[in-house]
Structure formats: C-alpha cells, structure tokens
N, C-alpha and C positions, 0 to 999 in steps of 0.2 A: 728845405727838404719837403717834398710832397709825394704822397701816395698816388700813383696814377692808375686808379680804378674807376671806370665810368659807372653811371647809374642806369637802372632799368626799372620799369614798373611791373615787369613780369615775374611773378612768384612761381616756384620757390627760388629762382636764380637771384632775385633782388636781395634776398636775405643773405645769401652767400657772398655776394659782392659787397654788401654792407659790412660784413664781418672782415673781409679783406682790406676794406678802406680803414686801416688802423690809425689811431691817434699818434702823432709824432711827439714823443716826450722830449727828446733832445737829439743831438747828432747820433745817429746809429742806434737809437733806442725807440721802440715802438710799443704801443699798448693795444691789444685787440680784445674784442668781446667774443662770446661764444654762441653758437647755434644751439637751440634746444635739442635734446636727445632723449629718446625713450629709455635708454640704459641709465640715464642719470649721470653719465660721465661724458667728458668732452670727447668728441669724435676725433680720432687721430688724424684723419685726412684733413680736417680743418686746420689743425696746428701745423701740419706739413705744408699746406698751401700758404698759410700766413708766414711761415719761415722763408719760403721761396720769395714772396713779395717783399719782405723786410730786407733780405740779402740783395735783391735786385735794386731796390730803391737806394740803398747805401752806395751801390756801385755807380748809379747815375750821378750821385752827388760827388763822387771821386773823380769825375771827368771821363767816365767810360760808359756812356749811355748806350752804345751800339754793341756791347758785349752781351751775348745771349747765355743764359744758364744752360749748361750741357750736362751737368751731373750734380746730384746731391745724395749724400748718405746721412741718414738720421737714426738715432737711437732713442726709443721711447722709454723713458726712465720711470715715470710715475704717472698714474691716472690724473687727468685734469678735473678740477671742480667747476661745475657750470656757472655758478653765480659769482665767480671771481675772475676779473680780467687777467689776461696773460701778457706778461712783459717779454718782449723780444729784444735782446741785446746782440748787436752784430759786431764782430771783431774783424778789422781789416788785416788779413794775413799777408796778402801779396797782390800787387798790381804790376805785372810784368809787361813785356812788349805785346804779348798776344793773349795771355791768360790772367785772370784775377781769381783769387781764393778768399772766401769768407767763412768764418765760423759763426754759428747762430746758437744762442742759448735762450730757450723759452722757459719762463719760471712763473710760479705762483707761490705767494707767502715766503718768498726768498729761496725756494727750493726749485732746482732745475727739473722740469718734466720732460724736456726734449733737448737734445744737443745734436747739431748737424754741421756738416762741412759741405759747402757748395762751391762749384767751379764754373767760371764764365770764360767765354772765348770770343775774340773778334771773328767775324765771318771771313773765312779764308778758303782758297782753292786747295784741292788735295785729291788723293786716290779715293775711289768710291765703289762700294759694292754693298749688297744687302741680302738678307735671308729671303727665301721664296715665300710669297703670300700663301697661306693655307687656303684650301678650297672650302667655301662655306655658302649656304643658301643666302638669298637676299634677306636683310633684316625685316622687310615688310611681310615676309612669309612666316615669321616667328612670333610667339607670344610676348607681349609687352609686360615688363614688370609693373608699369604704372597701372595697366588694366587688371593685372593679377591682384595687386593689393587693393584696388578699388572694389573688387568683387567680394572681398572678405569682410565679415562683420566681427573684426577683432580689433582691440585697441592698438596693437602694434602695427597692424595692417593699415588702419586709418591714419596713423602717424606717418608711416612710410608713404602713403598715397598723397598726403598733403605737403610733406616737407622734403622728400627726397628729389633732388633736382636732376637725377640721372635716370634715363630710360635704358634698361638692360634687357637684352634678348639672347637667351641661351640656345646655342645650336643643338645641344644634346639634351635639352629639357632642364628647367630650373629645379633646384633642390631647396627652395625656400621652406616648404612645409613637409616634404617627404624625400627620402634619399632615392638615388637612381637604383635601377634594378641590378646592374652589374658594376662591380668596382672598376674604376679607371683612374689613372694618375694624371689625366689631362682633360682639358675641355676648351671650347671656343665660345666667346661671348662678344656679341655686338653691343656697343653702348654709345650714347651721346647725351647732351644736355636736352632736357625737355623744352627749354626756352632758348632761342638763339642768343649768342653773345652780342652785346652792343657793338656796332660797327667800328667804333674807335678803340676797341680792345687791342692792346699790344700783345706781342708774342710771349712776354713774361707772364701776363695774366692767363693766356691760354694754357701755358705749361703748368702754372700753379693750379688751375682748375683740373688738369689731368691728374696732378698729385692728389687733389681733393677727392676725385671720383674713385680712384683705384683702391684706396684702402679698404673699401667695403666688399671687395670680391677677390683680393689677391690670394687669400688662403683657401679658396674654394676647391682646388684640385686635391688638397689634403683630405677634405671632407668627403669628396667623391671616392677617393681610394679606399676609405674605411666606412663606406655606406652610411654616412651621416648627413643630416639636413641642418640648415641654419637654425631652425627653431627647435632643435633637439634640446629638451630641458636638462639633459645630463652634460651638455657641452659648455665649456668655458674657453673663450678665445681672447687673445690680446696681441697686438703688434709689438714685437721686440725691436726690430730694426727694419729699415726700408731704404733701398737704394734705387734711384732712377737715373738712367742715361738717356737724354734726348738726343736723337740723331738728326732729325729733320723737323721742319715746322709742323705745328699741331693746329688743328681747327676743331675746337670742342663743339661747334655748331653742326658738325657733320659726323656721320657714322664712323666709328673706329672698331676694328676687329682685333680682339686680343686672343692669343694662343697661350694658355696657361698649362704648366707642367709642374709636378712635385717630384724632385729627384730623391728626397729623403725625408723621413720623420722618425723621431726617437726621443725618449726621455721627456715627453710632454712638450716637445718643440717640433715644428714642421717647417720645411723650406719650400718656397714656390718661386718659379722663374716664369716671367711672362714677356712675350714679344707683342708689340702693338703696330698695327698696319692701317693705313689710310690712303685711299685712292691709289693703291698699288705701291705705296712706299712704306718701308719699315721706319716708323717715326720714333720709336722709343723701345727700350728694354728695361725691365724692372726685376728686382729680387727682393723678396720679403721673407723674413723668418718670424714666426709667431708662436706664442704659447698656444698649444692645442691639447686640452685636457678633457676627458670624458669619464664620468664616474664609473661607468660600466667596464672601462678598461683599466681601472686602478685596482 
C-alpha cells in the first residue's frame, strides 16, 4: 500500500502535499500530521482531504485503481488537536461491479473527530446535462486574497499570506475585514492554487485538494446575508457536516468559479449550497451546514 502524492518545492502547496502523504500504519489504516493554524485547531479541510486520500488509496489496493471518487459525506464531530497525529481507519463496505463504498473514521486519542462515507465509480457512458455557468468578470480583474493579506500588518493576515495555498477573488467584494453594504444570500468566488500542482498529480489528489480548499469559504453566503465579516470578533464558526459531489474532472491549477447560496439559517446553524464551474463545465456541487453563532444575536 502506497500513498500516491507527488512532491513539490513550491510553498505553501508543498506543506499541504506533505500532510496528504500520510504514513501507512497497516492495511486500510493511515496516520497524518497537521498543518499549523492560527486558530490553534486542526483545519477541517485538511482532515477532509486526508480522508479522501485514505479512502482512494484503500480502493487501489482492492484492485479498483480506476474508480474515481464521485461523492463524500462527512460529519465533523470534535475539534482536532494540532500537535497530535490523526489516525484514519478505512472500512471496505462494498466493491460492486461499477461502484465502491468506503467508510472513513478519523481519530485522535481514541476518539473520532470525523466520520465519512465515500463512493467511487468506474468511468462509464450515460446521459449528460449541467447547470448554466453564471456570468462573472475575469479573475484577473478582481482583487487577490493573497495581495489583500500581504497588505495588512496583522498577525492573522501575515499567517494567511504565508500559509494559505489558495488565491480567492470575490466577484462582489471580499468580506474578510468588513461586511458588505447590502445583505445577500449568494455570492460568486473565483479560486485556484497559488502554486501549480505537480504534473504527475492524479485526479484523486486534485479532488482532495478541492475538498481542502472549499472548507474555508463555504459558509460565506450566511455571513453576507446577515452583514457579518470573517474577522467579526463576536462570530463563532464551525463546520458540522460537508458533502461533495464531483461531476467532472477537476484541475486545481486553473481558475474555478463557485456560485454559493444559503437557503436557510436558524438555531445557530446555517446551510450553504455551492456549484463549481471550470472551463465551461459544472465540475462539482457541495452542501455544508455549519455552526454560525454571533454574540450580538444571542
């Protein structure tokens, strides 16, 4: 059993790939390290991406290396501790003629911090249609999150500037430090990796990196609807569950446009739905429910 994650010298991508290159403990059991985080807690997108890699690696060893992951549903149960490795145990649920199913349990100190179910499928012909691609300006015309954080003399901004591997460009203006003027339940964001993926990267890795990237902005339409910014000191956020459906191949080295909407928020929880488009194709759809609490609303 071998983790198929190539290397690069380009930071901050190199650190992410190193984290995904987990140690194989035994059959269907892996151990991964953690990326540093300003919050002091393990970043959920990192654990999500590691779960994708663990499940895909176990599938290859079962004799189905050509089955691509097409969906995963994960529940985030406990916050992760940064200085403790995470153990990923993969359960073989089903290997059918076309589909395979895996359950993944991520744990620290013997307690589960994430549980997930992933489904894989052979490449097959079938009916095809997709959502219309939303109209958006070219990402080169929009402000880069990398440049924004580099311009601020704040500890969290310096941390984001040096460690965040994703360049995000908001069509309707970013809400990092201040809220938007008018409430809206939707937004458009362009994003891609700051460094290109190694050429030998397989589709499993590209899809894992997509899972890694999106956990940092999926709840944004909820904040926009209630005129809040990410740096609001009264705000407390946490991912509760996250589902991804991959429809077509992903290239994390190229720009991806995501259309995010929030249909509902209540009881300290909010739901966000997102569609992802690349080069005219609808490549993925996601749903995330998160804890969204603000002291001024309590």
